[in-house]
C-alpha positions in Angstrom: 116.6 86.7 67.0 118.9 89.5 65.9 121.1 91.0 68.6 121.5 94.1 66.6 117.7 94.7 66.4 117.2 93.7 70.0 119.5 96.6 71.1 118.2 99.0 68.5 114.6 98.5 69.7 115.6 99.8 73.1 117.2 102.9 71.6 114.1 104.2 69.8 112.8 107.4 71.5 109.8 106.7 73.7 109.8 102.9 73.4 110.3 101.6 76.9 110.3 98.0 78.0 106.5 97.6 78.3 105.8 99.0 74.7 108.7 97.0 73.3 107.2 93.8 74.6 103.8 94.7 73.2 105.5 95.1 69.8 107.5 91.9 70.0 104.5 89.8 71.1 102.5 91.2 68.2 105.2 90.8 65.5 107.3 87.9 66.9 110.7 89.4 66.2 112.7 92.6 66.5 113.5 92.6 62.7 109.8 92.4 61.9 109.1 95.3 64.1 111.7 97.4 62.4 110.3 96.5 58.9 106.8 97.7 59.7 105.5 101.1 58.5 104.3 103.8 60.9 100.8 103.3 59.5 100.7 99.7 60.5 102.2 100.3 63.9 99.5 102.9 64.8 96.9 100.1 64.6 98.5 98.0 67.4 96.7 98.4 70.7 98.7 100.4 73.2 101.0 102.0 70.6 99.2 104.8 68.8 100.3 107.7 66.7 102.9 109.2 69.1 104.9 106.0 69.6 104.6 105.0 66.0 106.5 108.1 65.1 109.5 106.7 67.0 110.0 104.4 64.0 110.7 107.2 61.5 113.5 106.3 59.1 116.0 108.6 60.7 115.4 107.2 64.2 115.7 103.6 63.0 119.0 104.4 61.3 120.4 106.1 64.3 119.3 103.3 66.6 120.9 100.6 64.4 124.1 102.6 64.3 124.3 102.9 68.1 123.4 99.3 68.5 126.3 98.2 66.3 128.7 100.3 68.4 127.3 98.6 71.5 127.9 95.2 70.1 131.5 96.1 69.3 132.0 97.3 72.9 130.5 94.2 74.3 132.7 91.9 72.3 135.8 93.9 73.2 135.2 93.9 77.0 133.4 90.6 77.4 130.0 92.1 78.3 127.1 89.6 78.4 123.8 90.6 76.8 120.7 89.4 78.7 117.6 89.7 76.6 114.1 89.4 78.2 113.0 86.4 76.1 116.3 84.5 76.4 117.0 81.7 79.0 119.8 83.7 80.6 117.6 86.6 81.7 117.1 86.6 85.5 113.9 84.8 86.5 113.0 87.0 89.4 113.3 90.2 87.3 111.3 88.7 84.5 108.3 88.5 86.8 108.3 92.3 87.1 105.9 94.1 84.6 108.5 96.9 83.8 111.6 94.7 83.6 114.2 96.0 81.1 114.2 94.5 77.7 118.0 94.2 77.7 120.5 94.1 80.5 124.3 94.3 80.2 126.3 92.1 82.6 130.0 92.2 83.2 131.2 89.6 85.7 130.6 86.1 86.7 127.6 86.4 89.1 124.8 83.8 89.0 121.8 86.1 88.8 119.4 83.3 89.5 121.2 82.5 92.7 118.9 80.5 95.1 119.2 83.3 97.8 119.3 87.0 96.8 119.1 89.9 99.1 119.2 93.6 98.2 120.6 96.0 100.8 120.1 99.7 100.4 120.3 102.8 102.6 121.4 106.4 103.0 124.3 107.8 101.0 125.2 109.7 104.2 125.3 106.6 106.4 126.4 107.0 110.0 129.3 105.0 111.4 126.8 103.0 113.3 124.8 102.2 110.1 127.9 101.0 108.3 128.9 98.8 111.2 125.5 97.3 111.5 125.3 96.7 107.7 128.6 94.7 107.9 127.5 92.9 111.0 124.3 91.7 109.4 126.1 90.5 106.3 128.6 88.6 108.5 125.7 86.9 110.2 124.2 86.0 106.9 127.5 84.7 105.4 126.8 81.0 106.3 123.7 81.1 104.0 125.9 82.2 101.1 123.4 84.8 99.6 124.0 87.0 96.6 124.1 90.6 97.9 122.8 93.2 95.5 123.1 97.0 95.8 123.7 100.1 93.8 127.4 101.0 94.5 126.5 104.5 95.8 128.2 106.1 98.8 127.2 105.0 102.3 125.2 101.8 102.8 125.4 100.6 99.2 129.2 100.4 99.0 129.4 99.2 102.6 127.2 96.2 101.6 129.4 95.4 98.6 132.6 95.7 100.7 131.2 93.4 103.4 130.1 90.8 100.8 133.6 90.8 99.4 135.1 90.6 102.9 133.1 87.5 103.8 133.5 85.8 100.4 129.9 86.4 99.2 129.0 87.1 95.6 127.8 90.7 95.0 126.2 92.5 92.1 126.3 96.3 91.7 123.4 97.7 89.6 124.5 100.9 87.9 122.6 104.0 86.9 124.8 104.5 83.9 126.6 102.6 81.2 129.5 100.2 81.9 132.1 102.6 80.4 131.5 105.0 83.2 131.9 104.7 87.0 129.9 106.8 89.4 131.1 107.8 91.9 134.5 107.7 90.4 136.0 106.9 93.8 134.4 103.4 93.5 136.3 102.4 90.4 138.7 100.2 92.5 136.0 98.3 94.3 134.0 97.9 91.0 136.9 95.8 89.7 136.7 93.5 92.8 133.0 93.2 92.4 133.5 92.1 88.8 135.7 89.3 89.9 133.4 88.2 92.8 130.0 88.9 91.2 129.2 91.5 88.5 128.2 94.9 87.3 124.8 95.2 85.8 123.1 97.9 83.8 120.2 98.5 81.4 122.0 101.5 79.9 124.3 101.5 76.8 128.0 101.6 77.6 128.4 105.3 76.8 125.4 106.5 78.8 126.6 108.9 81.5 125.1 109.0 85.0 122.0 111.2 85.1 119.4 111.8 87.9 116.6 110.1 86.0 118.7 106.9 85.6 118.8 106.1 89.3 115.1 105.5 90.0 115.1 103.2 87.0 118.2 101.4 88.5 116.3 101.0 91.8 113.6 98.8 90.2 116.3 96.4 89.0 117.8 96.2 92.5 114.4 95.4 93.9 113.4 93.0 91.1 116.5 90.9 91.2 116.0 89.9 94.8 113.9 87.8 97.2 113.8 90.8 99.6 115.1 94.3 100.1 116.7 95.3 103.4 116.8 99.0 104.3 119.6 99.7 106.8 119.4 103.4 107.2 117.2 105.9 105.4 115.8 109.4 105.8 112.1 110.0 105.3 112.7 110.7 101.6 115.3 109.2 99.3 116.3 106.4 97.0 116.3 103.7 99.6 112.6 104.2 100.3 111.8 104.3 96.6 113.5 100.9 96.3 111.6 99.6 99.2 108.3 100.8 97.7 109.1 99.1 94.4 110.0 95.9 96.1 106.7 95.9 97.9 104.9 96.6 94.6 106.6 93.5 93.2 105.3 91.5 96.2 108.8 91.0 97.6 109.7 91.1 101.3 110.9 94.4 102.7 113.0 94.5 105.9 114.1 97.6 107.9 116.5 98.0 110.7 115.2 100.3 113.5 117.3 103.1 114.9 117.1 105.8 117.5 114.0 108.1 117.4 116.2 111.2 117.3 118.3 110.0 114.4 117.4 111.5 111.0 118.8 108.4 109.3 116.4 106.2 111.2 113.3 108.1 110.2 112.7 106.2 107.0 113.2 102.8 108.5 110.9 103.6 111.4 108.2 104.9 109.1 108.4 101.7 107.0 108.0 99.6 110.2 105.3 101.8 111.7 103.2 101.8 108.5 103.6 98.0 108.2 105.5 98.3 105.0 108.5 96.4 106.3 109.4 93.7 108.8 111.5 94.8 111.7 114.9 93.0 111.8 117.7 93.3 114.2 120.0 90.4 113.1 120.8 88.3 110.1 118.9 85.4 111.7 115.7 87.4 111.3 116.2 87.8 107.6 117.0 84.1 107.3 113.9 83.2 109.3 111.5 85.3 107.2 112.9 84.0 104.0 113.1 80.4 105.2 116.8 80.1 104.3 117.5 77.9 107.3 115.6 75.1 105.7 118.5 74.6 103.3 121.1 74.3 106.1 121.9 72.0 109.0 121.3 73.3 112.5 125.0 73.7 113.2 125.5 76.0 110.2 123.1 78.7 111.4 124.5 82.1 112.3 125.6 82.2 115.9 125.6 84.8 118.6 128.7 87.0 118.0 131.6 86.3 120.3 133.2 89.0 122.5 136.2 90.2 120.5 138.7 91.5 123.0 139.6 92.2 126.6 138.3 95.8 126.5 134.8 94.5 125.6 135.0 91.9 128.5 135.9 94.7 131.0 133.0 96.8 129.8 130.5 94.0 130.1 131.7 93.0 133.5 131.0 96.5 134.8 127.6 96.8 133.0 126.4 93.5 134.4 126.8 94.9 137.9 124.9 98.2 137.4 121.6 99.3 135.9 123.1 102.0 133.7 126.3 104.0 133.6 127.7 107.1 131.8 130.7 107.0 129.4 132.8 109.0 131.8 132.0 106.6 134.7 132.9 103.6 132.4 136.2 105.3 131.6 137.0 105.6 135.3 135.9 102.0 136.2 137.6 100.2 133.3 140.7 102.4 132.7 140.0 102.2 129.0 140.9 105.4 127.0 137.7 107.2 125.9 138.2 106.8 122.2 138.8 103.1 122.5 135.9 102.7 124.9 133.5 104.4 122.5 134.6 102.1 119.7 134.1 99.0 121.9 130.7 100.2 123.0 129.6 100.6 119.4 130.7 97.1 118.6 128.9 95.7 121.6 125.8 97.7 120.8 125.7 96.4 117.2 126.1 92.8 118.6 123.2 93.4 121.0 125.1 93.1 124.2 124.7 96.8 125.1 121.9 99.3 124.9 122.2 103.1 124.7 119.8 104.5 127.2 119.1 108.1 126.1 120.2 110.5 128.9 121.4 107.6 131.2 124.4 106.2 129.3 124.7 102.5 128.6 123.3 99.3 130.1 123.7 95.6 129.6 120.9 94.2 127.4 121.9 90.8 125.9 119.7 88.0 127.1 121.5 84.7 126.2 
């Protein structure tokens, strides 16, 4: 197998991963494909005249030139090439009909990790959504999963940050080449991800971010994983695209419910309502659906989160004595400043101890 021709095949106009595999299965090698005439290529079922034109001499020459530049970049920066027919290509992704022919990996992640979870959601994540995302990953930490996401603003970067915080491997799948970083603000965390996981892309190193790249990126996020968890999503957006792709790959899809009035909950609620996703409210739910607990002793299972500080204890003491109470009344009864009280209430709500009752304030809800 020629690495040069492997890369060059992906650079020919109009030749995507499905057609590339048709050609390779017919001819047996990339070099053989490049040596065939347009006339012979037309005869292959599934190729035809239009795609055969992709092999014009000028296109082949340009593809080989760009492939050589890519190999030089890979050698200089320690980028690993993952070719579809090689043993190092991720097994889960190989099961997907439209898996990329070549992937570029910079980092040390084990892409065939025994437990892989993709986490996606809104770029405009709420404070609550970010806290829940981190909380779920904290609960899943004992299972040591690989966390996969797309390094976008909002839920994506929160998932990566939480994985790093709790010592879990994490992989960022990019919608551009490895020589770029989008958004630029995430250049710093991308370096941490490389050291505790990896950056993964199907695009050549000099490929800039472009709108059409990100839906392609989403199929890799879904295909790498045992399941995809949607934390927050509007009715339309990349998170729901990823969830749909995961479902099409016959992978599990999970969704975290939210308030009916919250725009960022609409996508998750629709997934649950239409039976396109399992409802989850804790890391233990994810572990249960994926049978992860079978690999662990009982005492290593995620536990109910502990009360963190005296303010939270004061709040719970009041709530246990009354059906529901407003924020202002809680401030008066506990003596906790309003801004600190709201932060504590959010933490307790994420943990499941407190429920926000629309129009009536808060009530105690944890049944232990």
